N, C-alpha and C positions, 0 to 999 in steps of 0.2 A: 395198150396199157392194162396190165393184169390186175392192178389194184389202185385205189385212190392214194395220192400222196398223204403222208401222215397229217399234215396241217389241215387237210380237208376231212380226214377221218374223225377229227376232233369236233367237227361241227355236227349239230343235230340233223336228222334227215330232212326236217322241214326247211332248214336253211339251204341245203343242197338243192331241194326242189325249187325254191325261190330263185336261186342263182341260175339254174338251167332255164327256168321260165323266162327270166329277164334277158337271157342270151338270145332267145328266139322271138320274144314279144316286146322287148324294151321295158322301160321303167314306167313310173307313174306314182300316184298317191297310194296310200295304204288300201283304199277301197278297190282301186284298179288292180292291185296286186293279188286280191282275192281270186282273180281269174286263174291263178295258178292252181286252184283247187284246195288251197289251205283255208282254214277257218280264220276269222278275224284275229283271234288270240294267237294262232299259229303264225300269221303274217307279222303281227307286231313283235312277237318274240323273236322271229327270224331277223327282222329288221334290226333289232337291238344288237344281236350277235354279229351280224354282218357289218354294221357300222363300227363296232368295237374292233373288228378284224380288218378294218380299212378296205372292205370289199364294196361298200355302198356309201354314197354321199347324198345329202339332201340339198337341192337347189330349187328355190322358188316353189316350195311345196311338193316337189316331185323327187322321188328316189331314183337314182341311176347307178350303174356299175362304175366303179373306179377302174383304172388300168389293171390293178391287182385283181379286182373282182371279175373283170372280163377274162383275164388269164385263167383264174380259178374256174369260171363257168365253162370255158372251153375244155379244161381238163376233165370236169365232171361229164360234159357232153361226150367226149371221146371215150371215157370209161363206160358210160351207159350204152353207147352204140357198139362198143366192142363186146359187152356182155350180151347184147341182143343179136350178135352175129352180123351186124351190118358192115363192120370193117374188120379185116383180119388183124389180129394183134401184132403179128410180125411185120406187116406192112405199115401199120401205124407207127411202130418204133423206128422203122427204116427211114421214114420221112423226116425224122428229127435228129439234129446233130447238136450236141452240147458244146457251147463255148463259154468262156469266162469274160465278163465285162469287169474291168478294174479301173478304179479312180484312185490316183495317188495325190495326197494332200498333206500339208503340214499338220502336225498334231494340235496346233492352236494358232489363233490369229491375233492381230493387234487391231483395235478399233480404228477405223478410218485409214487403214493401211492396206493396200491391195496385196493379194496373194494369188498364186496360180495353182490351178488344179490340172492334172493331166489325165485324160480319158483314153483308154485303150482296150483292145480285145486280144486276149492271149492266143497264142498258137494252139492248135488242137493237141490234146494229150497224146503221147505216143501210144499207138495200138488202138486208139479210139476211131470210130467211124468219122470220115471226113465228108465235107460238103462236095458234091460233084462239080461245083463251080462256085464262084464268089457270090456273096449275099450283100444286101444293103440294109443297114440299120439306121433308124432315126431315134434320136434321144431328145426328150424335152426335159429341161432342167429348170427348177425354180428354187428360190432361196427365201427364207424367212430370217430377218435380221441383217440382211445384206442386199446390195445390188450385185447382179451377176450378168456377165456377157461372154459369149452369146447365150441365149436361152434355148437354142436348139442346135443340134449337130447332126450331120449326115456322115456315116462312116461306111467305107467299103471294107468288107470282111473277106480276105483271101481264103481259099479253101485249105491251104497248107501252111500258113504262117500268120504271125501276128499282124493286126491292122496298124496302120500308121497312127500314132497317138495324136489326139487333139488337145488344145489348151483352152481352159476357161479361166476367166479372171473374176475374183470375188473381192468386193469392197465392203467389209463389215461396217454397220452403222455405229454411230456414237452411242455409248452407254448400253449396248446390248450385251448380255452375259454369254450368249452363244449364237451361232448360226446353224440353222437346220437347212440342209440341202436335200432336195427330193429329185430323183431321177426316174423317169418313166421311159421304158424301152419298147420300141416297135420294130418289126421287120417290114420293109417296103417292097412292094411288088409292082408289076406293070399296071398301068391305068390308074395310078395313084392309090392303089389298094394298100391298106396297112393292117397289120395284125399285132395286137398287144402281146408282149412277151413277159410283162411283169414290171415291177418297180421296187424301189427301196429308198430309204432316207438315212441320213447320218447327221450327227451333231458335232460341231467343233467349238470348243470354248474360245471366248474372246477376252483379251486382257487390255487394259489401258496402258500398263507399263510394258514397254518393249523388252525389258530384261526378263519378263516372265514368259515370253514367247518361246515355244518349243518348235523348232524348225525340222525336227526329225520327221522323215516321211512316214505316212500311215497309208496303208492300202486297204480299201474297202471295195466290195464288188458283189456281183450276183451271177449265178449260172443262168444262161438263157438257152432255150431249145430252138435253134434255127431250123426253118423248113428247108429241106434239101431238094425240093422240086417246086415248080411253079404251078 
Protein backbone atom coordinates (compact mmCIF):
# COMPACT_ATOMS: atom_id res chain seq x y z
CA UNK A 1 0.00 0.00 0.00
CA UNK A 2 1.81 3.12 -1.25
CA UNK A 3 -0.56 5.63 0.32
CA UNK A 4 -3.50 5.76 2.68
CA UNK A 5 -6.99 5.63 1.17
CA UNK A 6 -8.51 9.09 0.78
CA UNK A 7 -11.11 8.58 3.53
CA UNK A 8 -8.28 7.96 6.00
CA UNK A 9 -6.18 10.86 4.74
CA UNK A 10 -8.99 13.17 5.88
CA UNK A 11 -8.58 12.08 9.51
CA UNK A 12 -6.15 13.94 11.81
CA UNK A 13 -2.91 12.10 12.69
CA UNK A 14 -4.07 11.64 16.30
CA UNK A 15 -7.11 9.66 15.10
CA UNK A 16 -4.90 7.41 12.95
CA UNK A 17 -2.64 6.80 15.94
CA UNK A 18 -5.61 5.86 18.11
CA UNK A 19 -7.02 3.46 15.51
CA UNK A 20 -3.72 1.64 15.16
CA UNK A 21 -3.25 1.51 18.93
CA UNK A 22 -6.70 -0.06 19.37
CA UNK A 23 -5.96 -2.63 16.66
CA UNK A 24 -3.04 -3.96 18.70
CA UNK A 25 -4.14 -3.23 22.28
CA UNK A 26 -7.93 -3.27 22.22
CA UNK A 27 -10.38 -0.66 23.47
CA UNK A 28 -11.23 0.83 26.82
CA UNK A 29 -12.32 4.07 28.42
CA UNK A 30 -10.78 7.43 27.54
CA UNK A 31 -8.20 7.16 30.30
CA UNK A 32 -7.05 3.74 29.12
CA UNK A 33 -6.73 5.03 25.55
CA UNK A 34 -4.16 7.59 26.72
CA UNK A 35 -1.77 4.62 26.66
CA UNK A 36 -1.62 5.32 22.93
CA UNK A 37 0.67 8.25 23.81
CA UNK A 38 -1.94 10.90 23.03
CA UNK A 39 -2.85 13.63 25.48
CA UNK A 40 -6.25 13.66 27.17
CA UNK A 41 -7.38 16.36 24.74
CA UNK A 42 -5.99 14.37 21.80
CA UNK A 43 -7.82 11.21 22.85
CA UNK A 44 -11.15 12.98 23.35
CA UNK A 45 -10.85 14.85 20.04
CA UNK A 46 -9.96 11.62 18.21
CA UNK A 47 -12.84 9.73 19.82
CA UNK A 48 -15.34 12.33 18.56
CA UNK A 49 -13.98 12.15 15.01
CA UNK A 50 -13.91 8.37 14.95
CA UNK A 51 -17.43 7.99 16.35
CA UNK A 52 -18.72 10.42 13.71
CA UNK A 53 -16.95 8.33 11.06
CA UNK A 54 -18.56 5.14 12.46
CA UNK A 55 -15.13 3.71 13.35
CA UNK A 56 -15.73 3.61 17.11
CA UNK A 57 -18.67 2.68 19.30
CA UNK A 58 -19.31 3.10 23.02
CA UNK A 59 -20.69 0.17 24.99
CA UNK A 60 -20.90 0.00 28.79
CA UNK A 61 -18.42 2.88 29.15
CA UNK A 62 -15.79 1.29 26.89
CA UNK A 63 -14.82 2.36 23.36
CA UNK A 64 -14.22 -0.35 20.76
CA UNK A 65 -13.68 -0.58 17.01
CA UNK A 66 -16.66 -1.16 14.74
CA UNK A 67 -16.21 -3.48 11.75
CA UNK A 68 -15.47 -0.39 9.63
CA UNK A 69 -13.01 0.79 12.27
CA UNK A 70 -11.24 -2.57 12.34
CA UNK A 71 -10.93 -2.52 8.55
CA UNK A 72 -9.57 1.06 8.64
CA UNK A 73 -7.12 0.18 11.42
CA UNK A 74 -5.78 -2.75 9.39
CA UNK A 75 -5.29 -0.44 6.40
CA UNK A 76 -3.35 2.03 8.56
CA UNK A 77 -1.25 -0.77 10.02
CA UNK A 78 -0.38 -2.19 6.60
CA UNK A 79 0.52 1.28 5.35
CA UNK A 80 2.78 2.00 8.32
CA UNK A 81 4.49 -1.39 8.11
CA UNK A 82 5.08 -0.91 4.38
CA UNK A 83 6.63 2.51 5.07
CA UNK A 84 8.88 0.95 7.68
CA UNK A 85 10.01 -1.71 5.21
CA UNK A 86 8.53 -4.58 7.19
CA UNK A 87 6.47 -5.83 4.24
CA UNK A 88 7.20 -5.39 0.53
CA UNK A 89 4.56 -3.23 -1.08
CA UNK A 90 4.23 -5.48 -4.11
CA UNK A 91 3.67 -8.55 -1.91
CA UNK A 92 1.05 -6.76 0.17
CA UNK A 93 -0.90 -5.87 -2.97
CA UNK A 94 -0.60 -9.39 -4.40
CA UNK A 95 -2.29 -10.89 -1.34
CA UNK A 96 -5.51 -8.93 -1.94
CA UNK A 97 -8.07 -9.38 -4.69
CA UNK A 98 -10.97 -6.96 -5.17
CA UNK A 99 -14.49 -8.34 -5.57
CA UNK A 100 -17.86 -6.56 -5.48
CA UNK A 101 -20.57 -7.46 -2.97
CA UNK A 102 -23.99 -6.46 -4.34
CA UNK A 103 -27.44 -6.37 -2.76
CA UNK A 104 -30.49 -6.01 -4.99
CA UNK A 105 -33.62 -4.63 -3.33
CA UNK A 106 -36.87 -2.91 -4.33
CA UNK A 107 -36.63 0.89 -4.17
CA UNK A 108 -39.37 1.05 -1.52
CA UNK A 109 -41.30 -1.21 0.83
CA UNK A 110 -44.85 -1.41 2.13
CA UNK A 111 -45.32 -1.56 5.89
CA UNK A 112 -46.02 -5.04 7.25
CA UNK A 113 -45.51 -6.58 3.79
CA UNK A 114 -42.48 -8.84 3.24
CA UNK A 115 -39.91 -8.06 0.56
CA UNK A 116 -36.92 -10.05 -0.65
CA UNK A 117 -33.31 -8.91 -0.96
CA UNK A 118 -30.76 -10.81 -3.01
CA UNK A 119 -27.10 -10.84 -2.00
CA UNK A 120 -24.35 -11.79 -4.41
CA UNK A 121 -20.65 -11.45 -5.24
CA UNK A 122 -19.87 -10.32 -8.77
CA UNK A 123 -17.46 -12.18 -11.01
CA UNK A 124 -13.94 -10.68 -11.11
CA UNK A 125 -13.45 -7.88 -13.60
CA UNK A 126 -11.78 -8.93 -16.81
CA UNK A 127 -8.03 -8.41 -16.62
CA UNK A 128 -7.96 -8.10 -12.82
CA UNK A 129 -6.03 -10.39 -10.51
CA UNK A 130 -8.01 -13.48 -9.48
CA UNK A 131 -8.03 -15.51 -6.32
CA UNK A 132 -5.82 -18.61 -6.57
CA UNK A 133 -8.74 -20.59 -5.14
CA UNK A 134 -12.17 -20.01 -3.63
CA UNK A 135 -12.78 -17.90 -0.54
CA UNK A 136 -15.49 -17.89 2.12
CA UNK A 137 -17.29 -14.77 3.25
CA UNK A 138 -19.52 -14.27 6.26
CA UNK A 139 -22.16 -11.51 6.33
CA UNK A 140 -23.91 -10.18 9.41
CA UNK A 141 -27.04 -8.25 8.54
CA UNK A 142 -29.18 -6.12 10.85
CA UNK A 143 -32.21 -3.94 10.25
CA UNK A 144 -33.74 -0.95 12.02
CA UNK A 145 -37.47 -0.55 11.44
CA UNK A 146 -37.97 -4.13 10.27
CA UNK A 147 -37.45 -7.77 11.11
CA UNK A 148 -35.02 -9.59 8.88
CA UNK A 149 -34.20 -13.25 8.30
CA UNK A 150 -31.69 -14.71 8.21
CA UNK A 151 -29.36 -12.35 10.08
CA UNK A 152 -26.19 -14.02 8.85
CA UNK A 153 -25.04 -15.57 5.60
CA UNK A 154 -22.12 -17.76 4.55
CA UNK A 155 -21.08 -17.36 0.93
CA UNK A 156 -18.60 -19.38 -1.11
CA UNK A 157 -16.77 -17.11 -3.55
CA UNK A 158 -15.41 -18.89 -6.63
CA UNK A 159 -12.12 -17.51 -8.00
CA UNK A 160 -13.38 -17.07 -11.56
CA UNK A 161 -17.14 -16.46 -11.47
CA UNK A 162 -19.96 -14.91 -9.49
CA UNK A 163 -21.11 -16.47 -6.23
CA UNK A 164 -24.53 -18.11 -6.02
CA UNK A 165 -26.95 -15.40 -4.75
CA UNK A 166 -28.55 -15.66 -1.31
CA UNK A 167 -31.99 -14.35 -0.34
CA UNK A 168 -32.98 -12.31 2.70
CA UNK A 169 -36.55 -11.48 3.67
CA UNK A 170 -37.42 -8.09 5.20
CA UNK A 171 -40.68 -7.34 7.00
CA UNK A 172 -41.07 -3.58 7.66
CA UNK A 173 -42.71 -2.58 10.90
CA UNK A 174 -45.98 -0.66 11.05
CA UNK A 175 -45.71 3.16 10.94
CA UNK A 176 -41.97 3.20 10.21
CA UNK A 177 -41.00 5.80 7.56
CA UNK A 178 -37.92 3.87 6.42
CA UNK A 179 -35.87 0.74 7.00
CA UNK A 180 -32.11 0.97 7.54
CA UNK A 181 -30.17 -2.18 6.69
CA UNK A 182 -26.60 -2.64 7.89
CA UNK A 183 -24.23 -5.21 6.36
CA UNK A 184 -20.89 -6.17 7.94
CA UNK A 185 -18.59 -8.31 5.82
CA UNK A 186 -15.93 -10.78 6.98
CA UNK A 187 -13.63 -13.28 5.33
CA UNK A 188 -13.51 -16.65 7.07
CA UNK A 189 -10.41 -18.81 7.38
CA UNK A 190 -9.48 -22.08 9.06
CA UNK A 191 -9.83 -22.54 12.81
CA UNK A 192 -12.79 -20.10 12.93
CA UNK A 193 -10.55 -17.10 12.21
CA UNK A 194 -12.35 -14.07 10.77
CA UNK A 195 -11.10 -10.84 9.22
CA UNK A 196 -13.33 -7.77 8.92
CA UNK A 197 -13.54 -6.48 5.35
CA UNK A 198 -15.77 -3.47 5.98
CA UNK A 199 -19.44 -2.66 6.08
CA UNK A 200 -22.11 -0.31 4.82
CA UNK A 201 -25.74 0.59 5.32
CA UNK A 202 -28.58 1.81 3.15
CA UNK A 203 -32.08 3.20 3.72
CA UNK A 204 -35.28 2.14 1.98
CA UNK A 205 -38.46 4.26 2.29
CA UNK A 206 -41.60 2.53 3.59
CA UNK A 207 -45.17 3.43 2.58
CA UNK A 208 -48.53 2.40 3.96
CA UNK A 209 -50.23 2.67 0.56
CA UNK A 210 -49.40 -0.25 -1.73
CA UNK A 211 -49.88 2.02 -4.76
CA UNK A 212 -46.87 4.13 -3.76
CA UNK A 213 -44.56 1.15 -3.71
CA UNK A 214 -41.75 1.19 -6.25
CA UNK A 215 -40.74 -2.36 -7.15
CA UNK A 216 -37.98 -1.24 -9.50
CA UNK A 217 -34.77 -3.02 -8.47
CA UNK A 218 -32.00 -1.00 -6.84
CA UNK A 219 -28.45 -2.32 -6.51
CA UNK A 220 -26.18 -1.24 -3.65
CA UNK A 221 -22.84 -2.68 -2.69
CA UNK A 222 -19.25 -2.43 -1.55
CA UNK A 223 -15.85 -3.43 -2.90
CA UNK A 224 -14.07 -5.88 -0.61
CA UNK A 225 -10.43 -6.93 -0.70
CA UNK A 226 -10.29 -10.69 -0.28
CA UNK A 227 -7.13 -12.34 0.93
CA UNK A 228 -5.71 -14.66 -1.70
CA UNK A 229 -3.64 -16.77 0.66
CA UNK A 230 -4.22 -18.36 4.02
